[in-house]
C-alpha positions, -999 to 999 in steps of 0.1 A, spaced: -729 -535 -439 -695 -529 -423 -704 -492 -419 -736 -500 -399 -721 -529 -378 -687 -515 -373 -656 -524 -392 -631 -530 -364 -646 -563 -353 -655 -597 -368 -691 -596 -356 -698 -560 -367 -702 -566 -404 -723 -597 -397 -745 -578 -373 -748 -549 -398 -758 -573 -426 -785 -588 -404 -798 -554 -393 -800 -541 -429 -817 -572 -442 -843 -573 -414 -849 -536 -416 -854 -537 -454 -878 -566 -451 -899 -550 -423 -900 -516 -441 -911 -533 -473 -940 -550 -454 -951 -519 -435 -946 -491 -461 -948 -507 -495 -933 -488 -523 -917 -459 -503 -897 -483 -481 -864 -474 -500 -867 -437 -491 -873 -444 -454 -845 -470 -455 -821 -444 -470 -830 -419 -443 -825 -444 -415 -791 -453 -431 -780 -417 -432 -791 -411 -396 -772 -442 -384 -741 -431 -401 -744 -396 -386 -752 -406 -351 -734 -439 -347 -701 -432 -364 -683 -463 -352 -710 -487 -361 -733 -505 -337 -706 -527 -322 -680 -500 -319 -705 -476 -302 -717 -503 -279 -681 -510 -269 -674 -473 -262 -706 -469 -242 -699 -500 -221 -665 -486 -212 -681 -453 -202 -708 -470 -182 -682 -491 -164 -661 -461 -156 -692 -443 -143 -700 -472 -120 -664 -473 -107 -665 -435 -99 -698 -440 -81 -684 -468 -60 -653 -448 -52 -675 -418 -41 -697 -440 -19 -668 -459 -3 -644 -431 -1 -616 -451 -17 -591 -436 -42 -586 -453 -75 -557 -477 -79 -534 -466 -107 
């Protein structure tokens, strides 16, 4: 659960537990007896492509998006960054 949600925060493991429970329930309804195989494949893909968990990756992306907006505003206004 902490692997999926992200272990560096309080909300990460709680979010990971909710995602895993909901995903398992929905896959069981949709796929029947093969839901555990699909669940395992989704779990492996999440670990490979979201290495910091859902919350950690979201935090990193939000910082990258914020930095991108700041660069765009600087380019449009011609101002130099304050550092």
